[in-house]
C-alpha positions in Angstrom: 35.3 -9.2 -20.2 32.8 -9.9 -17.4 33.9 -8.1 -14.2 32.9 -9.4 -10.7 30.9 -12.1 -12.4 28.0 -9.6 -13.0 27.2 -7.5 -16.1 24.3 -5.5 -14.6 22.0 -5.1 -11.7 18.9 -7.3 -12.5 16.7 -5.5 -10.0 17.2 -2.0 -11.6 13.8 -0.4 -12.1 13.0 -0.3 -15.8 10.6 2.7 -16.1 11.2 6.4 -15.4 8.5 8.7 -16.8 10.1 12.1 -16.3 13.6 13.5 -16.8 15.5 14.9 -13.8 15.0 18.4 -15.1 11.2 17.8 -15.3 11.2 16.5 -11.7 13.0 19.7 -10.7 10.2 21.7 -12.4 7.6 20.0 -10.3 9.7 20.3 -7.1 10.3 24.0 -7.5 6.7 24.7 -8.6 5.6 23.0 -5.3 7.9 25.2 -3.3 6.5 28.2 -5.0 3.0 27.1 -4.2 3.9 26.6 -0.5 5.6 30.0 -0.3 3.1 32.0 -2.3 -0.3 30.3 -1.9 0.1 28.4 1.3 -2.5 26.2 3.0 -5.0 26.2 5.9 -3.7 24.6 9.1 -6.6 23.9 11.5 -4.7 22.7 14.5 -3.2 24.9 17.2 -0.1 22.8 18.0 0.7 22.5 14.3 0.3 26.3 13.9 2.6 26.8 16.9 5.2 24.5 15.5 5.2 26.2 12.1 5.2 29.7 13.6 8.2 28.8 15.8 10.1 27.5 12.8 9.6 30.7 10.8 6.6 30.0 8.6 4.4 33.0 7.7 0.9 32.9 9.3 -1.9 35.1 8.3 -5.6 35.2 9.3 -4.8 32.8 12.1 -4.8 29.7 9.9 -3.4 30.5 6.5 0.2 29.4 6.5 2.9 30.0 3.9 5.9 27.6 4.2 9.4 28.8 3.3 11.5 26.4 1.2 14.2 26.1 3.9 11.7 24.3 6.2 11.0 21.8 3.4 14.8 21.2 3.0 15.3 20.7 6.7 12.4 18.2 6.9 13.7 16.2 4.0 17.1 16.1 5.7 15.7 14.8 9.0 13.2 12.3 7.7 14.5 8.7 7.4 15.0 7.3 3.9 14.1 3.8 5.1 11.0 2.6 7.0 10.7 -0.9 8.3 7.5 -2.8 9.3 7.5 -6.0 11.3 4.9 -8.8 11.5 2.9 -9.7 14.6 5.8 -11.7 16.0 8.3 -8.9 15.6 10.1 -10.2 12.5 11.0 -7.3 10.2 9.4 -8.4 6.9 8.9 -5.1 5.0 11.9 -2.8 4.3 10.7 0.3 2.5 14.0 1.3 0.8 15.2 2.2 -2.6 12.9 0.5 -5.2 11.6 -2.5 -3.3 7.9 -3.1 -3.8 5.4 -4.7 -1.4 1.8 -5.4 -2.1 -1.3 -5.5 0.1 -4.9 -4.8 0.6 -6.9 -1.5 0.6 -9.4 -0.4 3.2 -13.0 0.5 4.0 -15.0 -1.0 1.1 -18.7 -0.6 1.7 -19.7 -3.7 -0.3 -18.5 -7.2 -0.9 -19.2 -10.0 -3.4 -20.2 -12.9 -1.2 -17.9 -15.8 -2.0 -20.6 -18.5 -1.6 -23.8 -16.8 -3.0 -22.1 -14.2 -5.3 -24.5 -11.6 -3.9 -23.4 -8.0 -4.0 -24.1 -6.9 -0.4 -23.0 -4.6 2.5 -19.7 -5.6 4.2 -19.9 -7.0 7.7 -17.2 -7.6 10.3 -16.9 -11.3 9.4 -15.9 -10.3 5.9 -12.9 -8.4 7.4 -11.8 -11.5 9.3 -12.2 -13.8 6.3 -10.3 -11.4 4.0 -7.4 -11.2 6.5 -7.3 -15.0 6.7 -7.1 -15.4 2.9 -4.5 -12.6 2.7 -2.5 -14.3 5.4 -2.3 -17.4 3.3 -1.4 -15.7 0.0 2.4 -15.6 -0.6 2.4 -12.4 -2.6 0.3 -10.3 -0.2 2.8 -8.6 2.1 0.6 -6.5 4.4 -3.0 -6.3 5.6 -5.6 -3.5 5.6 -9.2 -3.7 6.6 -10.5 -4.5 3.1 -14.1 -3.9 4.3 -16.0 -1.4 6.3 -18.1 -3.4 8.8 -21.7 -2.2 8.6 -22.8 -4.4 11.5 -20.7 -2.5 14.1 -21.3 0.8 15.8 -19.4 3.4 13.8 -17.2 4.4 16.8 -16.3 0.7 17.2 -15.6 0.0 13.5 -11.9 0.7 13.3 -10.9 -1.0 16.5 -13.2 -4.0 15.9 -11.7 -4.4 12.4 -8.2 -4.2 13.8 -9.1 -7.0 16.3 -10.5 -9.1 13.5 -7.3 -8.7 11.5 -5.0 -9.4 14.4 -6.8 -12.7 15.1 -6.6 -13.8 11.4 -3.2 -12.7 10.2 0.3 -12.3 11.4 1.3 -10.0 8.6 2.2 -6.2 9.1 -0.8 -3.9 9.0 -1.7 -0.5 7.7 -4.7 1.0 9.5 -7.0 3.8 8.6 -8.1 6.3 11.3 -11.0 8.7 10.6 -13.0 8.7 13.9 -12.2 10.2 17.3 -8.7 10.3 18.6 -9.6 8.0 21.5 -10.2 5.3 19.0 -6.7 5.7 17.6 -5.3 5.8 21.1 -7.1 2.5 21.9 -5.8 1.0 18.6 -2.3 2.0 19.7 -2.9 0.2 23.0 -3.9 -2.9 21.2 -0.8 -2.8 19.0 1.4 -2.3 22.1 -0.3 -5.4 23.7 0.4 -7.5 20.6 4.1 -6.4 20.5 4.8 -6.4 24.2 4.7 -2.7 25.0 5.3 0.7 23.4 9.1 0.4 23.4 9.0 -2.9 21.5 6.4 -1.5 19.1 8.7 1.5 18.3 11.7 -0.8 17.8 9.8 -3.2 15.5 6.7 -1.3 14.2 3.8 -3.7 13.6 1.3 -1.0 12.3 1.4 1.9 9.9 -1.3 4.6 9.9 -3.0 5.8 6.7 -3.9 9.4 7.3 -5.8 11.9 5.1 -6.8 15.5 5.0 -9.0 17.6 2.7 -7.5 18.5 -0.7 -6.7 21.1 -1.8 -4.8 22.6 1.1 -7.3 22.1 3.9 -5.3 20.3 6.6 -8.1 19.8 9.1 -7.9 19.2 12.8 -8.6 15.5 12.7 -5.9 14.7 10.1 -3.3 16.8 11.9 -4.1 15.2 15.2 -3.2 11.8 13.7 -0.1 13.2 12.1 1.2 14.6 15.4 0.2 11.6 17.4 2.1 9.3 15.0 5.1 11.6 15.1 5.2 11.6 18.9 4.8 7.8 19.2 7.2 7.2 16.2 4.5 5.1 14.4 5.0 5.2 10.6 2.4 7.3 8.8 1.3 7.8 5.2 -0.1 11.3 5.0 -2.1 11.2 1.8 -3.2 14.0 -0.6 -6.1 12.8 -2.8 -6.3 14.9 -5.9 -8.9 14.6 -8.6 -7.6 16.3 -11.7 -10.2 18.8 -12.8 -12.0 18.9 -9.4 -9.7 19.2 -6.4 -6.7 19.9 -8.6 -5.9 21.4 -12.0 -7.1 19.3 -14.9 -3.5 18.9 -16.1 -1.7 16.1 -14.4 1.4 18.2 -14.0 -0.7 20.8 -12.1 -2.4 18.2 -9.9 1.0 16.7 -9.1 2.3 20.0 -8.0 -0.7 20.3 -5.6 -0.2 16.8 -4.2 3.5 17.2 -3.8 3.1 20.5 -2.0 0.5 19.1 0.3 2.7 16.0 1.1 5.8 18.2 1.8 3.7 20.5 4.1 2.7 17.4 6.1 6.3 16.3 6.3 7.4 19.7 7.6 4.8 19.6 10.4 5.6 15.9 11.2 9.4 16.5 11.4 9.0 19.7 13.5 7.1 17.6 16.0 9.6 14.7 16.1 12.7 14.9 13.8 13.5 11.5 12.4 10.1 10.0 12.9 9.1 7.6 10.1 7.1 9.2 7.3 5.9 7.6 4.0 5.5 10.0 1.0 3.0 9.5 -1.7 -0.6 10.2 -2.7 -3.5 9.6 -5.0 -3.4 11.7 -8.1 -6.1 10.6 -10.5 -8.4 11.9 -13.3 -12.0 12.9 -12.6 -14.2 11.4 -15.3 -16.3 14.3 -16.6 -18.8 12.0 -18.2 -19.7 9.7 -15.3 -18.6 12.1 -12.6 -16.6 9.2 -11.1 -13.0 8.5 -10.0 -11.7 5.8 -12.2 -9.4 3.4 -10.3 -8.4 1.7 -13.6 -7.4 4.9 -15.4 -4.0 5.3 -17.0 -3.8 8.7 -15.5 -3.7 7.3 -11.9 -0.8 5.1 -13.0 1.1 8.1 -14.4 0.5 10.0 -11.2 2.0 7.1 -9.2 5.0 7.0 -11.5 5.9 10.6 -11.0 5.4 10.4 -7.2 7.6 7.4 -7.1 10.3 9.3 -9.0 9.9 12.3 -6.7 10.3 10.0 -3.7 13.6 8.7 -5.0 14.7 12.3 -5.6 13.8 13.1 -1.9 15.1 9.9 -0.4 11.7 9.0 1.1 9.7 5.7 1.0 6.6 6.0 -1.2 3.1 4.6 -1.3 0.9 4.0 -4.4 -2.1 2.1 -5.7 -2.6 -0.9 -8.0 -4.4 -4.2 -8.4 -7.8 -2.5 -8.6 -10.5 -2.0 -11.2 -13.7 -0.1 -12.1 -15.4 -3.3 -13.1 -18.3 -4.4 -11.0 -17.4 -8.1 -11.2 -14.4 -10.3 -11.6 -14.2 -10.3 -15.4 -11.8 -9.5 -18.3 -11.8 -5.8 -17.5 -10.9 -6.5 -13.9 -8.1 -8.7 -14.9 -6.8 -6.2 -17.5 -6.8 -3.2 -15.2 -5.4 -5.0 -12.2 -2.6 -6.8 -14.0 -1.4 -3.7 -16.0 -1.5 -1.5 -12.9 0.4 -4.0 -10.7 3.2 -4.4 -13.3 3.4 -0.7 -14.1 3.5 0.6 -10.6 6.0 -2.0 -9.5 8.3 -1.2 -12.5 8.2 2.5 -11.3 9.7 1.4 -8.0 6.7 2.2 -5.7 7.4 0.7 -2.2 3.9 0.3 -0.7 1.3 -0.8 -3.3 -2.2 -1.0 -1.7 -5.8 -1.5 -2.9 -5.1 -4.9 -4.3 -8.4 -6.6 -4.9 -10.6 -3.5 -5.3 -13.7 -3.7 -7.5 -16.2 -1.0 -8.5 -13.9 2.0 -8.3 -13.0 1.4 -4.6 -16.5 0.4 -3.4 -16.5 -3.4 -3.4 -14.2 -6.3 -2.5 -14.0 -9.9 -3.5 -11.9 -12.7 -2.0 -11.6 -14.5 -5.4 -10.4 -11.3 -7.0 -7.8 -11.0 -4.3 -6.7 -14.5 -5.0 -6.5 -13.6 -8.7 -4.4 -10.6 -8.0 -2.0 -12.6 -5.9 -1.3 -14.7 -9.0 -0.7 -11.5 -11.0 1.8 -10.3 -8.4 3.7 -13.5 -8.7 4.1 -12.9 -12.4 5.0 -9.2 -11.7 7.7 -10.2 -9.3 9.3 -12.5 -11.8 9.6 -9.7 -14.2 11.0 -7.4 -11.5 13.7 -10.0 -10.8 14.9 -9.6 -14.4 17.5 -11.9 -16.0 20.6 -12.9 -14.1 23.7 -12.3 -16.1 26.9 -14.1 -14.9 29.1 -16.9 -16.1 26.8 -19.6 -14.8 23.7 -18.2 -16.5 25.4 -17.5 -19.8 26.2 -21.2 -20.0 28.8 -20.9 -22.8 30.6 -24.1 -21.8 27.3 -26.0 -21.6 26.2 -24.7 -25.0 29.5 -25.9 -26.5 29.2 -29.3 -24.8 25.6 -30.0 -26.0 26.3 -28.6 -29.5 24.0 -28.5 -32.6 20.9 -30.7 -32.9 20.8 -31.9 -29.3 18.7 -30.8 -26.3 19.4 -29.5 -22.7 16.6 -31.4 -20.8 18.8 -34.0 -19.1 21.7 -31.7 -18.3 22.7 -31.1 -14.7 22.6 -27.4 -15.3 18.9 -27.6 -16.3 18.1 -29.5 -13.1 19.9 -27.1 -10.9 18.4 -23.9 -12.3 14.9 -24.5 -13.8 13.0 -23.8 -10.6 14.8 -20.5 -10.1 14.7 -19.4 -13.7 11.0 -20.2 -14.4 7.9 -18.8 -12.7 5.3 -21.6 -12.1 1.8 -20.2 -11.5 -0.6 -21.8 -9.0 -3.9 -21.2 -10.8 -3.1 -20.1 -14.3 -3.8 -23.1 -16.7 -1.0 -24.1 -19.1 -2.3 -27.5 -20.0 -3.6 -28.5 -23.5 -7.3 -28.3 -24.4 -8.0 -32.0 -23.7 -6.5 -31.9 -20.2 -8.4 -28.7 -19.4 -11.6 -30.2 -20.6 -11.1 -33.4 -18.6 -10.5 -31.3 -15.5 -13.9 -29.7 -15.8 -13.4 -26.8 -18.2 -12.9 -24.4 -15.3 -12.4 -20.8 -16.1 -9.7 -18.8 -14.3 -12.4 -17.0 -12.3 -13.8 -20.3 -11.0 -10.4 -21.6 -10.0 -9.9 -18.4 -8.0 -13.2 -18.9 -6.2 -12.3 -22.5 -5.3 -8.9 -21.5 -4.0 -10.4 -18.8 -1.8 -12.8 -21.3 -0.3 -10.0 -23.8 0.2 -7.9 -21.3 2.1 -10.8 -20.4 4.4 -11.4 -24.1 5.1 -7.8 -25.2 5.5 -5.5 -22.3 6.4 -4.6 -22.1 10.1 -3.4 -18.7 11.4 -0.9 -18.8 14.2 -2.9 -18.1 17.4 -2.3 -15.3 19.9 -1.3 -16.1 23.4 -4.1 -16.3 26.0 -2.5 -13.3 27.8 -2.6 -11.2 24.6 -6.1 -12.3 23.8 -7.3 -11.1 27.2 -5.5 -7.7 26.9 -7.2 -7.1 23.5 -10.6 -8.1 25.0 -10.1 -5.7 27.9 -9.3 -2.8 25.5 -12.3 -3.6 23.4 -14.6 -3.8 26.4 -13.4 -0.5 27.7 -14.0 1.2 24.3 -17.5 -0.4 24.2 -18.4 1.0 27.6 -17.2 4.5 26.5 -19.4 4.3 23.4 -22.4 3.1 25.4 -21.9 5.9 27.9 -21.9 8.6 25.2 -25.0 7.2 23.6 
């Protein structure tokens, strides 16, 4: 008998890599490392917070974190983090196993869409990428895909944010690696877009991507950002980056212990500063290729690391961030398509909430608008798989099957007309025509169709404009920052 008209939850994540007992082993090993080995904390306020909470401090910066502080931090951190778009509409809800896809950041190179030249990234590339991403239906959030080489390094982050604001209304994740005054100016800009700090806190438009130095070197700059975001209640991802065999043990299990311990330590400091402030768990745990001395973005080990971190996040009740849609290929070819598509599907099936670096080439060094368009198509297919198969009386169609009977077809049935658009995924760029039709259409390869689509978006897509008042506020903040930079130089 079918109860409540549903047999099962079609959105149940399919893949779990480790058993609950194995997750416990990683968790308790992480607590042991925090208590026995500890970490360096190079920020006076963070040290003061830890000291006041009962952490053990030696040699002025070596901190050992008792497990009860981890437990309290996990209890106070929110299990759900929401991001709004530029207009205040809450479009990203990081909860349970919902997955959202978006760009990565800070790529040094780009493949020019028109000339196909491999060249340094400039600010206009950031703007163009934001515009294309704004138009793509399966790209949920924006990051500054490029690192603008034509802007003073102290103006890079804030100039890139301005370029993204003007070319997309989607939620944004921002990197912050320069001086704190740059982050403060960025925060001012976000407040200007959302109508003030109170409104930004109610409907966060930005999330900060913060890093430190693995293993266990939580430097002053990274902690400054962590504490600033906690105080302002801006969502932050505090990211350990572990290369198995270099900055972590060569065994994935050992490197996951390091990453988990580092992330939990960041959470403790964050929640001591502001209990209940939004925090996103996760990290980058990948192999270190001993032959090429490189970090392979398309490696299966990176996917396995994401899978375990996703499971741990579900154990902790925290939103999680991961990586997919990227490749080690230097161009948009079969390798790029294989590594991007497999990583997107696998990471989403593991229930990762924020999936970034979509469209990365060359092991995180190069970007390509046509590859981003290609990945958008892959995400559409991935989302269809995530939606699963609906099982209820209507979808089982027993009465219809009996009505049509043997030797007949279902094409003209009302049931087919009512459901075919919802049941089937229809790609935008993947070719399903026969050979003669494909030949008559110009024999275009998938890569060429993606290039043409990116060019079409740049030509035709219109981004909702900012108000004149907001535009002026942003210009004032940028001008003030420029004067500060000029004064220093």
